[in-house]
A tleap script that builds the chain and sets N, CA, C and O, in Angstrom:
source leaprc.protein.ff14SB
mol = sequence {
  NMET THR LYS THR ILE VAL MET PRO GLY ASP
  LEU VAL THR GLU GLU ARG LYS ARG LEU GLY
  GLY HIE VAL TYR LEU HIE GLU GLY LYS ILE
  TYR SER ASP VAL ILE GLY ILE ALA ARG VAL
  ASN ASP ASN VAL ALA SER VAL VAL PRO LEU
  GLU GLY SER TYR ALA PRO THR ARG GLY ASP
  ILE ILE ILE GLY VAL ILE LYS GLU GLU LYS
  VAL THR GLY TYR LEU ALA ASP ILE ASN TYR
  PHE TYR GLN ALA TYR ILE GLN LYS LYS ARG
  CPHE
}
set mol.1.N position { 92.724 144.121 146.623 }
set mol.1.CA position { 94.153 143.310 146.913 }
set mol.1.C position { 94.682 141.871 145.863 }
set mol.1.O position { 94.104 140.902 145.371 }
set mol.2.N position { 95.753 142.269 145.875 }
set mol.2.CA position { 96.903 141.494 145.486 }
set mol.2.C position { 97.713 140.168 145.468 }
set mol.2.O position { 98.940 140.126 145.565 }
set mol.3.N position { 96.989 139.210 145.349 }
set mol.3.CA position { 97.099 138.015 144.814 }
set mol.3.C position { 98.537 137.117 143.840 }
set mol.3.O position { 98.420 136.831 142.648 }
set mol.4.N position { 99.786 136.809 144.663 }
set mol.4.CA position { 100.900 136.521 143.436 }
set mol.4.C position { 101.219 134.662 145.099 }
set mol.4.O position { 100.976 134.431 146.283 }
set mol.5.N position { 102.011 133.834 143.599 }
set mol.5.CA position { 102.609 133.266 144.203 }
set mol.5.C position { 103.926 133.103 144.813 }
set mol.5.O position { 104.667 132.834 143.868 }
set mol.6.N position { 104.716 133.126 146.053 }
set mol.6.CA position { 105.908 133.707 145.915 }
set mol.6.C position { 106.762 132.147 146.574 }
set mol.6.O position { 106.518 130.963 146.338 }
set mol.7.N position { 107.909 132.853 147.541 }
set mol.7.CA position { 109.243 131.681 147.488 }
set mol.7.C position { 109.857 132.716 148.545 }
set mol.7.O position { 109.632 133.893 148.827 }
set mol.8.N position { 110.760 131.701 149.007 }
set mol.8.CA position { 111.383 132.149 150.242 }
set mol.8.C position { 112.282 133.078 149.968 }
set mol.8.O position { 113.350 132.724 149.467 }
set mol.9.N position { 111.997 134.611 150.274 }
set mol.9.CA position { 112.960 135.439 150.114 }
set mol.9.C position { 112.344 136.571 148.629 }
set mol.9.O position { 113.072 137.502 148.283 }
set mol.10.N position { 111.325 136.384 148.082 }
set mol.10.CA position { 111.129 137.042 147.102 }
set mol.10.C position { 110.147 137.855 147.476 }
set mol.10.O position { 109.245 137.387 148.171 }
set mol.11.N position { 110.129 139.083 147.132 }
set mol.11.CA position { 109.360 140.136 147.075 }
set mol.11.C position { 108.698 140.766 146.933 }
set mol.11.O position { 108.779 141.478 145.932 }
set mol.12.N position { 107.593 140.913 147.861 }
set mol.12.CA position { 106.098 140.236 148.040 }
set mol.12.C position { 105.363 142.015 147.663 }
set mol.12.O position { 104.453 142.262 146.872 }
set mol.13.N position { 105.976 142.802 148.352 }
set mol.13.CA position { 105.697 144.905 147.289 }
set mol.13.C position { 107.238 145.596 148.303 }
set mol.13.O position { 107.889 145.046 149.191 }
set mol.14.N position { 107.379 146.976 147.678 }
set mol.14.CA position { 108.016 147.478 148.080 }
set mol.14.C position { 107.449 148.809 148.907 }
set mol.14.O position { 108.018 149.830 149.294 }
set mol.15.N position { 105.755 148.235 149.027 }
set mol.15.CA position { 105.279 149.511 149.979 }
set mol.15.C position { 105.222 149.398 151.060 }
set mol.15.O position { 105.602 148.341 151.565 }
set mol.16.N position { 104.603 150.695 152.043 }
set mol.16.CA position { 105.046 150.938 153.269 }
set mol.16.C position { 103.795 149.886 153.559 }
set mol.16.O position { 103.163 149.515 152.570 }
set mol.17.N position { 103.373 149.344 154.976 }
set mol.17.CA position { 102.399 148.100 155.094 }
set mol.17.C position { 102.759 148.087 156.481 }
set mol.17.O position { 103.757 148.597 156.989 }
set mol.18.N position { 102.019 147.574 156.926 }
set mol.18.CA position { 101.617 146.188 158.227 }
set mol.18.C position { 102.620 145.066 157.602 }
set mol.18.O position { 102.734 144.928 156.384 }
set mol.19.N position { 103.350 144.262 158.567 }
set mol.19.CA position { 102.925 143.437 158.361 }
set mol.19.C position { 102.218 141.902 158.903 }
set mol.19.O position { 101.685 141.633 159.980 }
set mol.20.N position { 102.362 141.386 158.169 }
set mol.20.CA position { 100.746 140.211 158.390 }
set mol.20.C position { 102.265 138.623 158.528 }
set mol.20.O position { 103.479 138.713 158.711 }
set mol.21.N position { 101.462 137.539 158.351 }
set mol.21.CA position { 101.756 136.149 159.090 }
set mol.21.C position { 103.043 136.124 157.511 }
set mol.21.O position { 102.848 136.693 156.436 }
set mol.22.N position { 104.534 135.106 157.982 }
set mol.22.CA position { 105.242 134.623 157.017 }
set mol.22.C position { 106.147 136.211 155.812 }
set mol.22.O position { 106.081 136.307 154.586 }
set mol.23.N position { 106.840 137.128 156.758 }
set mol.23.CA position { 106.861 137.886 155.876 }
set mol.23.C position { 107.584 138.975 156.884 }
set mol.23.O position { 107.014 139.226 157.947 }
set mol.24.N position { 109.096 139.762 156.496 }
set mol.24.CA position { 110.026 139.866 157.565 }
set mol.24.C position { 110.935 141.461 156.682 }
set mol.24.O position { 112.040 141.173 156.221 }
set mol.25.N position { 110.767 142.025 156.610 }
set mol.25.CA position { 111.621 143.664 156.291 }
set mol.25.C position { 112.767 143.545 156.409 }
set mol.25.O position { 113.457 143.287 157.395 }
set mol.26.N position { 113.190 143.875 154.622 }
set mol.26.CA position { 114.819 144.405 155.175 }
set mol.26.C position { 115.201 145.029 154.037 }
set mol.26.O position { 115.407 144.621 152.895 }
set mol.27.N position { 115.264 146.175 154.592 }
set mol.27.CA position { 115.521 147.725 153.900 }
set mol.27.C position { 114.678 148.259 153.545 }
set mol.27.O position { 114.865 148.700 152.411 }
set mol.28.N position { 113.601 148.513 154.018 }
set mol.28.CA position { 112.803 148.937 153.697 }
set mol.28.C position { 111.900 148.246 153.056 }
set mol.28.O position { 110.764 148.707 152.946 }
set mol.29.N position { 112.217 147.092 152.549 }
set mol.29.CA position { 110.790 146.380 151.641 }
set mol.29.C position { 111.007 144.491 151.955 }
set mol.29.O position { 111.931 143.745 152.278 }
set mol.30.N position { 108.995 144.322 151.497 }
set mol.30.CA position { 108.836 143.009 152.652 }
set mol.30.C position { 109.153 141.586 152.255 }
set mol.30.O position { 108.220 140.973 151.738 }
set mol.31.N position { 109.841 141.205 152.343 }
set mol.31.CA position { 110.286 139.632 151.734 }
set mol.31.C position { 108.916 138.230 152.495 }
set mol.31.O position { 108.260 138.231 153.537 }
set mol.32.N position { 108.978 137.596 151.760 }
set mol.32.CA position { 108.345 136.584 152.109 }
set mol.32.C position { 108.925 134.826 152.976 }
set mol.32.O position { 109.519 134.112 152.167 }
set mol.33.N position { 108.793 134.242 154.317 }
set mol.33.CA position { 110.056 133.532 154.718 }
set mol.33.C position { 109.305 132.180 154.110 }
set mol.33.O position { 109.473 131.175 154.800 }
set mol.34.N position { 108.728 132.064 153.253 }
set mol.34.CA position { 107.860 130.795 152.877 }
set mol.34.C position { 107.185 130.702 150.962 }
set mol.34.O position { 106.988 131.445 150.001 }
set mol.35.N position { 107.100 129.713 151.235 }
set mol.35.CA position { 106.440 129.282 150.245 }
set mol.35.C position { 104.836 129.411 150.424 }
set mol.35.O position { 104.123 128.844 151.251 }
set mol.36.N position { 104.352 130.647 149.044 }
set mol.36.CA position { 102.501 130.742 149.179 }
set mol.36.C position { 102.024 131.288 148.443 }
set mol.36.O position { 102.078 131.112 147.225 }
set mol.37.N position { 101.071 132.591 149.419 }
set mol.37.CA position { 100.490 133.241 148.371 }
set mol.37.C position { 100.335 134.572 149.448 }
set mol.37.O position { 99.564 134.756 150.390 }
set mol.38.N position { 101.780 135.677 148.677 }
set mol.38.CA position { 101.296 136.705 148.634 }
set mol.38.C position { 100.298 137.728 148.629 }
set mol.38.O position { 100.137 138.434 147.633 }
set mol.39.N position { 99.325 137.917 150.109 }
set mol.39.CA position { 98.588 138.636 150.014 }
set mol.39.C position { 98.487 139.682 150.026 }
set mol.39.O position { 98.035 139.823 151.162 }
set mol.40.N position { 98.575 140.994 149.480 }
set mol.40.CA position { 98.950 142.303 149.327 }
set mol.40.C position { 97.259 143.475 149.398 }
set mol.40.O position { 96.590 143.775 148.410 }
set mol.41.N position { 97.041 143.804 150.507 }
set mol.41.CA position { 96.518 144.717 150.952 }
set mol.41.C position { 96.697 146.383 151.158 }
set mol.41.O position { 97.774 146.967 151.275 }
set mol.42.N position { 95.445 146.951 151.170 }
set mol.42.CA position { 95.217 148.315 151.403 }
set mol.42.C position { 96.750 148.324 153.142 }
set mol.42.O position { 97.974 148.450 153.160 }
set mol.43.N position { 96.282 148.234 153.626 }
set mol.43.CA position { 97.329 148.127 155.722 }
set mol.43.C position { 98.404 147.119 155.848 }
set mol.43.O position { 99.513 147.109 156.381 }
set mol.44.N position { 97.324 145.837 154.824 }
set mol.44.CA position { 99.010 144.599 156.250 }
set mol.44.C position { 98.973 143.847 154.427 }
set mol.44.O position { 98.132 143.666 153.547 }
set mol.45.N position { 101.272 143.474 154.762 }
set mol.45.CA position { 101.154 142.400 153.589 }
set mol.45.C position { 101.810 141.114 154.228 }
set mol.45.O position { 102.593 141.026 155.173 }
set mol.46.N position { 101.527 140.624 153.820 }
set mol.46.CA position { 101.241 138.507 154.595 }
set mol.46.C position { 101.571 137.752 153.320 }
set mol.46.O position { 101.518 138.219 152.183 }
set mol.47.N position { 101.877 136.669 153.625 }
set mol.47.CA position { 101.770 135.615 153.015 }
set mol.47.C position { 100.898 134.575 153.375 }
set mol.47.O position { 100.370 134.852 154.453 }
set mol.48.N position { 100.385 133.095 152.764 }
set mol.48.CA position { 99.104 132.650 153.433 }
set mol.48.C position { 100.621 131.160 152.752 }
set mol.48.O position { 100.799 131.163 151.534 }
set mol.49.N position { 101.219 130.439 153.337 }
set mol.49.CA position { 102.076 129.634 153.173 }
set mol.49.C position { 101.605 127.937 152.636 }
set mol.49.O position { 101.196 127.292 153.601 }
set mol.50.N position { 101.599 127.450 151.826 }
set mol.50.CA position { 101.410 126.380 150.754 }
set mol.50.C position { 101.053 124.910 151.412 }
set mol.50.O position { 100.128 124.098 151.381 }
set mol.51.N position { 102.559 125.084 152.127 }
set mol.51.CA position { 103.061 123.709 153.552 }
set mol.51.C position { 102.807 123.510 154.421 }
set mol.51.O position { 102.533 124.676 154.707 }
set mol.52.N position { 102.609 123.012 155.259 }
set mol.52.CA position { 101.848 122.735 156.958 }
set mol.52.C position { 100.452 123.073 157.377 }
set mol.52.O position { 99.684 123.087 156.414 }
set mol.53.N position { 99.803 123.394 158.714 }
set mol.53.CA position { 99.155 123.482 159.399 }
set mol.53.C position { 98.805 124.530 158.740 }
set mol.53.O position { 99.540 125.190 158.006 }
set mol.54.N position { 97.143 124.814 159.083 }
set mol.54.CA position { 96.902 125.983 158.740 }
set mol.54.C position { 96.513 126.855 160.082 }
set mol.54.O position { 95.462 126.461 160.587 }
set mol.55.N position { 97.032 127.767 160.649 }
set mol.55.CA position { 96.066 128.408 161.885 }
set mol.55.C position { 95.447 129.234 161.394 }
set mol.55.O position { 95.773 130.002 160.489 }
set mol.56.N position { 94.035 129.108 162.220 }
set mol.56.CA position { 93.148 130.310 161.849 }
set mol.56.C position { 92.559 131.535 162.502 }
set mol.56.O position { 92.362 131.683 163.708 }
set mol.57.N position { 92.281 132.472 161.441 }
set mol.57.CA position { 92.633 133.320 162.435 }
set mol.57.C position { 91.292 134.250 162.578 }
set mol.57.O position { 90.603 134.258 161.558 }
set mol.58.N position { 90.926 134.841 163.402 }
set mol.58.CA position { 89.765 135.598 163.549 }
set mol.58.C position { 89.319 136.164 161.725 }
set mol.58.O position { 90.072 136.808 160.994 }
set mol.59.N position { 88.164 135.766 161.438 }
set mol.59.CA position { 87.218 136.383 160.300 }
set mol.59.C position { 87.869 134.915 159.694 }
set mol.59.O position { 87.013 134.062 159.930 }
set mol.60.N position { 88.549 134.548 159.296 }
set mol.60.CA position { 88.609 133.291 157.786 }
set mol.60.C position { 87.244 132.565 158.477 }
set mol.60.O position { 86.669 132.499 159.563 }
set mol.61.N position { 87.118 132.027 156.981 }
set mol.61.CA position { 86.272 130.996 157.271 }
set mol.61.C position { 86.702 129.266 157.000 }
set mol.61.O position { 87.613 128.684 156.411 }
set mol.62.N position { 85.971 129.020 157.478 }
set mol.62.CA position { 86.740 127.658 157.209 }
set mol.62.C position { 85.899 126.292 157.757 }
set mol.62.O position { 84.977 126.222 158.570 }
set mol.63.N position { 86.606 125.211 156.965 }
set mol.63.CA position { 85.721 123.373 156.681 }
set mol.63.C position { 85.826 122.596 157.911 }
set mol.63.O position { 86.973 122.357 158.289 }
set mol.64.N position { 84.893 122.171 158.583 }
set mol.64.CA position { 85.220 121.535 159.498 }
set mol.64.C position { 84.192 120.626 159.809 }
set mol.64.O position { 82.987 120.860 159.895 }
set mol.65.N position { 85.085 119.053 160.047 }
set mol.65.CA position { 83.754 118.312 160.360 }
set mol.65.C position { 83.056 118.330 161.918 }
set mol.65.O position { 83.993 118.263 162.713 }
set mol.66.N position { 81.827 118.392 162.608 }
set mol.66.CA position { 81.254 117.441 163.745 }
set mol.66.C position { 81.987 116.389 164.299 }
set mol.66.O position { 81.924 115.366 163.617 }
set mol.67.N position { 82.808 116.285 165.535 }
set mol.67.CA position { 83.180 115.223 165.997 }
set mol.67.C position { 82.375 114.726 167.095 }
set mol.67.O position { 82.196 113.533 167.341 }
set mol.68.N position { 81.705 116.109 168.006 }
set mol.68.CA position { 80.984 116.116 169.001 }
set mol.68.C position { 80.308 117.035 168.852 }
set mol.68.O position { 80.466 118.024 168.137 }
set mol.69.N position { 79.150 116.633 169.829 }
set mol.69.CA position { 78.343 117.615 170.573 }
set mol.69.C position { 78.469 117.731 171.861 }
set mol.69.O position { 78.893 116.879 172.643 }
set mol.70.N position { 78.054 118.919 172.113 }
set mol.70.CA position { 78.763 119.139 174.025 }
set mol.70.C position { 76.920 119.877 174.608 }
set mol.70.O position { 75.975 120.240 173.907 }
set mol.71.N position { 77.034 119.849 175.725 }
set mol.71.CA position { 76.054 120.741 176.237 }
set mol.71.C position { 75.561 122.611 175.155 }
set mol.71.O position { 74.756 123.276 174.502 }
set mol.72.N position { 76.724 122.484 175.708 }
set mol.72.CA position { 76.589 124.574 175.345 }
set mol.72.C position { 77.141 124.666 173.309 }
set mol.72.O position { 77.120 125.629 172.542 }
set mol.73.N position { 77.672 122.840 173.021 }
set mol.73.CA position { 77.924 123.769 170.979 }
set mol.73.C position { 78.994 122.233 171.145 }
set mol.73.O position { 79.051 121.195 171.804 }
set mol.74.N position { 79.666 122.905 170.137 }
set mol.74.CA position { 80.493 121.353 169.344 }
set mol.74.C position { 82.198 121.422 168.929 }
set mol.74.O position { 82.938 122.345 168.589 }
set mol.75.N position { 82.395 119.935 169.149 }
set mol.75.CA position { 84.023 120.186 168.445 }
set mol.75.C position { 83.867 119.615 167.179 }
set mol.75.O position { 83.355 118.507 167.025 }
set mol.76.N position { 84.431 120.562 165.935 }
set mol.76.CA position { 84.472 120.336 165.275 }
set mol.76.C position { 86.645 119.964 164.941 }
set mol.76.O position { 87.652 120.274 165.578 }
set mol.77.N position { 86.414 119.237 163.718 }
set mol.77.CA position { 88.023 118.659 163.656 }
set mol.77.C position { 88.151 119.660 161.916 }
set mol.77.O position { 87.637 119.263 160.871 }
set mol.78.N position { 88.717 120.567 162.024 }
set mol.78.CA position { 89.639 121.866 160.907 }
set mol.78.C position { 90.488 121.131 160.292 }
set mol.78.O position { 90.647 121.420 159.106 }
set mol.79.N position { 91.282 119.999 160.831 }
set mol.79.CA position { 92.349 119.745 159.924 }
set mol.79.C position { 93.798 120.471 161.264 }
set mol.79.O position { 94.969 120.203 160.994 }
set mol.80.N position { 93.559 121.120 162.258 }
set mol.80.CA position { 94.878 121.386 163.027 }
set mol.80.C position { 95.332 121.202 164.208 }
set mol.80.O position { 94.700 120.252 164.671 }
set mol.81.N position { 96.211 121.648 165.093 }
set mol.81.CA position { 96.526 120.279 165.633 }
set mol.81.C position { 95.283 120.614 167.413 }
set mol.81.O position { 95.304 120.036 168.500 }
set mol.82.N position { 94.612 121.489 167.020 }
set mol.82.CA position { 93.904 121.412 167.717 }
set mol.82.C position { 92.435 121.276 167.401 }
set mol.82.O position { 92.173 122.146 166.570 }
set mol.83.N position { 91.062 120.372 167.776 }
set mol.83.CA position { 89.761 120.226 167.223 }
set mol.83.C position { 89.130 122.253 167.854 }
set mol.83.O position { 89.596 122.704 168.900 }
set mol.84.N position { 88.205 123.026 167.074 }
set mol.84.CA position { 87.628 123.521 166.661 }
set mol.84.C position { 86.267 123.382 167.820 }
set mol.84.O position { 85.534 122.396 167.740 }
set mol.85.N position { 86.037 124.375 168.799 }
set mol.85.CA position { 84.557 125.109 169.773 }
set mol.85.C position { 83.607 125.803 169.066 }
set mol.85.O position { 83.816 126.988 168.805 }
set mol.86.N position { 82.619 125.270 168.720 }
set mol.86.CA position { 81.712 126.127 168.551 }
set mol.86.C position { 80.630 125.895 169.619 }
set mol.86.O position { 80.218 125.011 170.371 }
set mol.87.N position { 80.317 127.603 169.158 }
set mol.87.CA position { 79.428 127.444 170.872 }
set mol.87.C position { 77.499 127.176 169.891 }
set mol.87.O position { 77.168 127.332 168.716 }
set mol.88.N position { 76.957 126.873 170.754 }
set mol.88.CA position { 74.905 126.814 170.328 }
set mol.88.C position { 75.094 128.022 170.594 }
set mol.88.O position { 75.871 128.564 171.381 }
set mol.89.N position { 73.826 128.695 169.416 }
set mol.89.CA position { 73.443 129.463 169.702 }
set mol.89.C position { 72.142 129.426 170.533 }
set mol.89.O position { 72.010 128.510 171.345 }
set mol.90.N position { 71.236 130.291 170.401 }
set mol.90.CA position { 69.667 130.246 170.433 }
set mol.90.C position { 69.058 131.326 170.772 }
set mol.90.O position { 69.196 131.907 171.848 }
set mol.91.N position { 68.172 131.730 169.634 }
set mol.91.CA position { 67.475 132.480 168.618 }
set mol.91.C position { 65.394 132.890 169.571 }
set mol.91.O position { 64.543 133.523 168.947 }
savepdb mol mol.pdb
quit
């Protein structure tokens, strides 16, 4: 996977890829629409913004602070608009 810092309008890749977050297609090339770190892998081209709030997606590793315990899980502050819910697991 390639990672580079890009500005709005910078070329992310000329290769044919699926469009991830914060990129757009123009004349067959993929460009960034934010300041961030371009991520190009085998299937997807995307940009992780360096400004604004981070919206976690499935599979991301995040760090949070547990704010409240519930019967079946925990509420965690992950520095996003909403708190994360972490389910308790029984082994």
